[in-house]
C-alpha positions in Angstrom: 12.2 13.2 -17.4 10.2 10.0 -17.9 6.5 9.2 -17.4 6.0 12.9 -16.8 8.1 12.5 -13.6 11.5 13.9 -12.8 12.9 11.0 -10.8 16.2 11.6 -9.0 18.8 9.2 -10.3 20.1 8.4 -6.8 19.7 9.2 -3.1 20.7 7.7 0.3 17.1 6.4 0.4 15.3 5.2 -2.7 11.9 5.1 -0.9 10.4 6.3 2.4 6.8 5.8 3.5 4.8 7.0 6.5 2.1 4.9 8.0 1.1 2.7 11.0 2.6 -0.7 11.8 0.2 -3.4 12.8 0.4 -7.1 13.6 -2.1 -9.4 11.9 -3.3 -12.6 13.7 -4.0 -15.3 11.2 -5.7 -18.6 12.2 -5.5 -19.8 8.5 -8.8 -21.3 7.3 -10.3 -21.6 10.8 -12.8 -18.8 11.7 -11.7 -16.8 14.8 -14.8 -18.0 16.7 -13.4 -21.5 16.6 -9.6 -20.8 16.4 -7.2 -22.3 18.9 -3.9 -20.9 17.5 -2.8 -18.3 14.9 0.3 -17.0 13.2 1.5 -13.4 13.6 2.3 -11.3 10.5 3.7 -7.8 10.7 2.0 -5.5 8.3 0.8 -2.0 7.5 0.0 -0.9 3.9 2.7 1.7 3.8 5.3 -0.5 5.5 4.5 -3.4 3.2 5.6 -1.4 0.1 8.8 -0.3 1.8 9.5 -3.9 3.0 8.8 -5.4 -0.5 11.1 -2.8 -2.2 13.9 -3.6 0.3 13.6 -7.4 0.4 12.7 -8.4 -3.1 13.8 -5.4 -5.2 17.0 -4.6 -3.2 16.3 -0.9 -2.7 17.3 1.3 0.2 14.0 2.1 2.0 12.7 3.6 5.2 9.5 3.9 7.2 8.4 6.8 9.5 6.0 5.4 12.0 4.9 5.0 15.6 6.6 2.4 17.9 5.5 1.5 21.4 8.0 0.3 23.9 6.5 -3.1 25.0 6.9 -6.7 23.8 4.5 -6.4 20.8 6.5 -3.4 19.7 9.6 -5.4 20.0 8.1 -8.2 17.9 7.1 -5.7 15.2 10.5 -3.9 15.2 12.3 -7.2 14.8 10.4 -7.8 11.6 11.1 -4.3 10.3 14.8 -5.0 10.8 14.5 -8.5 9.1 12.9 -7.0 6.0 15.8 -4.5 5.7 13.7 -1.3 6.2 15.3 1.6 8.1 12.9 2.8 10.8 12.3 6.4 11.8 10.3 5.9 15.0 8.2 8.3 17.1 8.3 6.3 20.4 5.5 5.9 22.9 5.6 4.4 26.4 3.1 1.7 27.2 1.3 2.1 30.5 0.9 -1.6 31.0 -2.9 -1.5 30.9 -4.5 0.3 28.0 -1.7 1.5 25.8 -0.9 3.2 23.6 -1.0 0.1 21.5 0.3 -1.4 18.3 -2.9 -2.1 16.4 -4.1 -5.7 15.9 -5.7 -7.0 12.7 -7.7 -10.2 12.8 -8.0 -12.0 9.5 -9.1 -15.6 8.7 -8.5 -16.7 5.2 -11.9 -18.4 4.5 -12.0 -21.4 2.3 -13.8 -22.2 -1.0 -17.2 -20.5 -1.0 -16.6 -19.1 2.5 -14.9 -15.7 2.1 -12.1 -14.2 4.2 -13.1 -12.0 7.2 -11.1 -9.0 8.4 -11.7 -7.0 11.6 -9.6 -4.7 13.8 -8.7 -3.7 17.3 -7.2 -0.2 16.8 -8.1 1.1 20.2 -5.7 3.7 21.5 -3.4 3.0 18.6 0.0 4.8 18.6 -0.1 5.3 14.9 -3.3 7.4 15.3 -1.5 9.7 17.7 1.1 10.8 15.2 0.9 14.5 14.3 2.9 17.2 12.5 6.2 17.9 14.1 6.8 14.3 15.2 9.4 13.6 12.5 12.5 15.6 11.5 12.0 15.4 7.8 15.1 17.5 7.0 17.2 14.9 8.8 15.4 11.9 7.3 15.9 13.3 3.7 19.3 14.8 4.3 21.1 12.2 2.1 18.6 12.5 -0.6 15.3 10.6 -1.2 13.8 9.5 -4.5 10.3 8.5 -3.6 7.8 9.2 -0.8 4.6 7.2 -0.1 1.6 7.0 2.1 -1.9 5.6 2.0 -5.6 6.0 2.9 -5.6 3.5 5.8 -3.1 5.7 7.7 -5.0 8.9 6.7 -8.2 7.4 8.2 -6.8 6.7 11.7 -7.3 10.2 13.2 -7.7 13.9 12.6 -3.9 14.3 12.8 -2.6 11.5 10.6 -3.7 13.2 7.4 -1.9 16.4 8.5 1.4 14.5 9.1 1.1 12.9 5.7 0.8 16.3 4.1 3.7 17.6 6.1 5.9 14.7 5.0 4.8 15.0 1.4 5.6 18.7 1.2 9.0 18.1 2.8 9.6 15.2 0.4 8.7 17.3 -2.7 11.1 20.1 -1.4 13.8 17.4 -1.2 13.1 16.4 -4.9 11.2 13.2 -4.3 8.3 11.8 -6.3 5.2 11.4 -4.1 2.7 8.6 -4.3 -0.5 7.8 -2.4 -2.5 4.5 -2.3 -6.2 5.5 -1.7 -7.0 2.2 0.0 -10.4 3.3 1.1 -11.6 1.4 4.1 -15.2 2.2 5.0 -15.0 0.8 8.5 -12.2 3.2 9.5 -13.8 6.3 7.9 -17.3 5.6 9.2 -16.3 6.1 12.9 -15.5 9.8 12.3 -17.0 11.2 9.2 -17.5 8.7 6.5 -17.0 9.3 2.8 -17.5 13.1 3.0 -14.7 13.4 5.5 -12.5 11.0 3.5 -12.9 13.0 0.3 -12.1 16.2 2.2 -8.9 14.9 3.8 -7.7 12.7 0.9 -8.4 15.5 -1.5 -6.0 17.8 0.4 -3.4 15.0 0.4 -3.7 14.3 -3.3 -3.0 17.9 -4.2 0.6 17.0 -3.3 0.8 13.7 -5.2 2.3 12.6 -8.5 1.2 9.0 -8.5 -2.2 7.7 -7.3 -2.9 4.0 -6.7 -6.5 3.0 -6.4 -9.4 1.3 -8.2 -12.7 2.9 -9.4 -14.3 2.5 -5.9 -11.3 4.2 -4.3 -11.5 7.1 -6.8 -15.2 7.5 -6.2 -15.3 7.2 -2.4 -11.8 8.4 -1.5 -11.7 11.3 -3.9 -15.4 12.0 -4.5 -14.8 11.5 -8.2 -18.0 10.7 -10.1 -17.9 7.6 -12.2 -18.9 7.5 -15.9 -22.0 5.7 -17.2 -20.1 2.7 -18.3 -21.2 -0.9 -17.6 -18.2 -3.2 -16.9 -18.4 -6.5 -18.6 -16.4 -8.0 -15.8 -14.1 -6.9 -12.9 -11.2 -7.4 -15.3 -12.6 -4.8 -17.8 -10.7 -1.5 -17.2 -13.3 0.7 -19.0 -14.8 2.2 -15.9 -11.3 2.9 -14.4 -10.0 4.6 -17.5 -13.3 6.4 -18.0 -12.7 8.2 -14.6 -9.2 9.4 -15.2 -10.2 12.6 -17.0 -12.1 13.7 -13.9 -9.2 12.8 -11.7 -6.6 14.8 -13.5 -8.9 17.8 -14.0 -9.4 17.9 -10.3 -5.8 17.1 -9.4 -3.6 18.4 -12.2 -0.3 17.4 -10.5 -1.2 13.7 -10.9 0.8 12.1 -13.7 0.0 8.4 -13.0 -3.0 6.5 -11.8 -2.8 2.7 -11.5 -4.6 -0.2 -9.9 -5.0 -4.0 -9.8 -8.0 -5.8 -11.3 -9.3 -8.8 -9.5 -12.3 -11.1 -10.0 -12.9 -13.6 -7.2 -14.2 -17.0 -8.2 -13.6 -18.6 -4.9 -11.3 -17.9 -1.9 -8.4 -19.7 -3.5 -9.1 -18.9 -7.2 -8.9 -15.4 -8.5 -8.5 -13.8 -12.0 -5.8 -11.1 -11.8 -4.7 -8.2 -13.9 -3.5 -4.6 -13.5 -3.8 -1.3 -15.4 -2.2 2.1 -15.4 -2.7 5.6 -16.9 0.7 7.1 -17.4 1.1 10.6 -18.6 -1.9 10.3 -21.0 -1.3 6.8 -22.2 -3.0 3.6 -21.0 -1.4 0.2 -20.2 -2.9 -3.1 -19.3 -1.2 -6.2 -17.8 -2.2 -9.7 -18.9 -5.1 -11.4 -17.2 -4.2 -14.6 -15.5 -5.7 -17.0 -13.0 -4.2 -17.3 -9.5 -4.2 -20.1 -7.0 -4.3 -18.1 -3.7 -2.5 -18.9 -0.5 -3.1 -15.6 1.3 -4.6 -12.7 -0.6 -3.7 -10.0 2.0 -1.0 -7.7 0.7 -1.5 -8.4 -3.0 -2.3 -4.8 -3.7 0.7 -3.6 -1.9 2.7 -6.2 -3.8 1.5 -4.6 -7.1 2.3 -1.1 -5.8 5.9 -2.0 -4.9 6.6 -3.8 -8.1 5.2 -1.0 -10.1 7.1 1.7 -8.2 10.3 -0.4 -8.6 9.7 -0.4 -12.3 9.3 3.4 -12.4 12.4 3.9 -10.2 14.4 1.6 -12.4 13.5 3.5 -15.5 11.6 0.6 -17.1 9.3 1.2 -20.0 5.7 1.9 -18.8 4.3 -1.5 -19.9 7.1 -3.3 -18.1 6.6 -1.3 -14.9 2.9 -2.4 -15.0 3.9 -6.0 -15.7 6.4 -6.0 -12.8 3.7 -4.8 -10.4 1.2 -7.3 -11.7 3.8 -10.2 -11.4 5.0 -9.3 -7.9 1.4 -8.8 -6.6 0.5 -12.2 -8.0 3.5 -14.0 -6.6 2.9 -12.4 -3.2 -0.5 -14.1 -2.9 1.2 -17.5 -3.2 2.9 -17.1 0.2 1.5 -16.5 3.7 1.8 -13.1 5.3 1.5 -9.5 4.0 5.1 -9.0 2.7 7.1 -10.5 0.0 8.9 -13.9 0.1 9.9 -13.9 -3.6 13.0 -12.7 -5.4 13.4 -10.1 -8.2 14.5 -13.0 -10.5 11.2 -14.8 -9.9 9.3 -11.6 -10.6 11.1 -11.0 -13.9 10.5 -14.6 -15.0 6.9 -14.7 -13.8 4.7 -16.7 -16.1 7.0 -19.8 -16.2 6.4 -22.4 -13.5 9.3 -24.6 -14.7 11.5 -25.8 -11.9 14.7 -23.7 -11.4 17.6 -26.1 -11.4 
């Protein structure tokens, strides 16, 4: 046992997540109100972690999710295949008019002092229709599974998505998997059906089944209803508030062995300071603080989560696991899109910008 976790040494699947797939429309630095064209990125917080672990870290991963049989679904499914993730789809037919749909995220990157803007069209989203009983977990986990993951964005989609997360987590634990959850509190999503009180109720029930929590102090406060300590942060890179809240987290959720997050201070759209921290089985670890030149910030947190989870699955020392997450998250922000374009070798050598010859 390491990190307080009993991680299986092998399994047919190293990692499985459950969540909603989306496509993100990206006009670059042009605001949508003036855009004439945009790129399409396939995303979803839970999928992003599976995709990063498969493509960069060379693990066997899968995603349980909704898929709609229409051209947008075909586009998204092609990207899932390209990233090397094994899909477990609950399929829905599209009626040709109003869905069900694969959700759309609109995100312009901003520039300089003009910040990025994100908004959604998740109307009649297939992912929100997922419910307990939609997946045959015994079949999915039949060859062995080492890690199971979900997140707060998926939990916020409907009254049934939190229930299917809990069902999957309980089946994964029975199969011997470690369970993680990225709190990813999104106020816009929770506000349409209950707000912070509903979020704390549902996420609290989810985290009762969780070994590893990923989320910053705002996530812990709003997503879990954990009160924060009377500590003034000197800067957004100061981990004092985060570490000060851990005692309350583990008292409320004693199964939790690890809590981790990124630290980010935004100086301008393209210039951020970046670090990461983790509380692992009673000990604290902090990554270096560095300055990033940002190409596309979306997915950086998922980049951290995947690098950190890889480090834990690979049996790295805790400090190295945090560093791997920090490095991969940083590198992911240097490329467009939500999922990784870098290699494990680049992650391990992060910090040196010398040309590879």
